[in-house]
C-alpha positions in Angstrom: -0.1 0.0 0.0 1.2 3.6 -0.8 1.5 5.9 2.2 -1.5 7.8 1.4 -3.6 4.7 1.1 -2.4 3.7 4.6 -3.4 6.9 6.0 -6.9 6.6 4.5 -7.3 3.0 5.6 -6.4 4.2 9.2 -8.9 7.0 9.1 -11.7 4.5 8.0 -10.7 2.1 10.7 -11.0 4.9 13.1 -14.3 5.7 11.9 -15.5 2.1 12.3 -13.9 2.1 15.7 -15.8 5.3 16.7 -19.0 3.8 15.4 -18.6 0.7 17.6 -17.6 2.9 20.6 -20.8 4.9 20.1 -22.9 1.8 19.8 -21.4 0.4 23.0 -22.3 3.6 24.9 -25.9 3.5 23.4 -26.5 -0.2 24.3 -25.0 0.5 27.8 -27.5 3.4 28.3 -30.3 1.4 27.3 -29.3 -1.4 29.7 -28.4 0.8 32.7 -30.3 4.1 32.7 -34.0 4.4 33.6 -35.5 5.8 30.4 -39.0 6.6 29.4 -40.5 5.1 26.3 -39.5 8.0 24.1 -35.9 8.1 25.3 -35.6 4.4 25.0 -36.9 4.5 21.3 -34.4 7.4 20.6 -31.5 5.3 21.8 -32.7 2.2 20.0 -33.1 4.4 16.7 -29.6 5.7 17.2 -28.3 2.3 17.8 -29.9 0.9 14.7 -28.4 3.7 12.7 -24.9 3.0 14.0 -25.3 -0.7 13.1 -26.2 0.3 9.6 -23.3 2.6 9.3 -20.9 -0.1 10.8 -22.3 -2.8 8.4 -21.9 -0.4 5.3 -18.3 0.3 6.3 -17.5 -3.3 6.8 -19.2 -4.1 3.4 -17.1 -1.5 1.7 -13.9 -2.8 3.1 -14.9 -6.3 2.3 -15.7 -5.5 -1.4 -12.2 -3.7 -1.6 -10.3 -6.7 -0.1 -12.1 -9.1 -2.5 -11.4 -6.9 -5.6 
């Protein structure tokens, strides 16, 4: 890999790492905090969006590796 490609790969890995950290925080909040129905739904929706973003990131990386 060229140096620029390595830096880009590192940035994308950080992004996926950030997504996973945010997802962990969201799940933890759902599990530990007393939330009302609206707050629970907002956390759930945020978590589902993070899962979608993480899956898309993994799919892009997988496609690139298989090319």
